[in-house]
N, C-alpha and C positions, 0 to 999 in steps of 0.2 A: 501494499499499497504505498502512497505516496505523502505527502507530510498532511496537505489539507485531509487525506482520508483519514490519517492517524486521529488528527487531530476533530474530525467530526465524530470519529468511533467514542473516543475518549469524552467529550462531550454528551453524548448519547449514552453512555453509558451511566452518566451522573442521573439523569432524569426517571423517573418513579417508572417501574415497570409497566403500570398502564400507558403511561408516555411513551414508552418505548415498543408498546405494542402498536400502539398509533401511528408511532414512525414508522415500523417496517410495514405495515400494514400501507402505509402512502406509498413508498419506497416502490414496493412491490408490484402497486398498479403503477407507478411511476413508468414501469417495464415496457407496458403495453403485453403483456403476457394474453393469450385467450381464459377468457373465462371459464370455469369448471361445467357451466351450463351449454358452451358453446362446444365443450371435447363430447363430451354426455350426446349431445347431438349428430355430431358427427361421427362417433362410434355407433349410435344404432342406426344412422345413416348405410354406416357400413356390412355391418349384420344383417340387415333386410337386402340390400344388394348379395350378399354372399349364399344367405339361403335360397333368396330368386334364383342366384345362380347352380345351388346345388338342385333344386327344384325342377329347369326348365333343361338342365343335363349339361350345361355348358362349361360346368367345373366338376371335378371328383374329388369325393373326401378320400382322406389315406387317414388311413390307422394312426394313432397319435403314437404306439410305440414303435410302426414301422420309423416315422418322421425323425424319432429321438434314435434309434438303431442306426439309420443312413447319418444321421449330425457325428455320429459318437465315431462312427468308423472314417467320416473325414479330418477329423482330429483327433 
């Protein structure tokens, strides 16, 4: 960390824990990461797509044991 980051971190540690939680929350929000709702929605869409592919025959299910056996054999 650079000097400014170290200073900000040291100052933040002087805050009461509830204020640090608020600060952490604000810092995380500032990163513009996807929200859990949007992540959940994306996974639901992907799951529905995969079920449809299995149902219409454009995808083939592979036994999990077979998948892991192939992975182990490669590594």
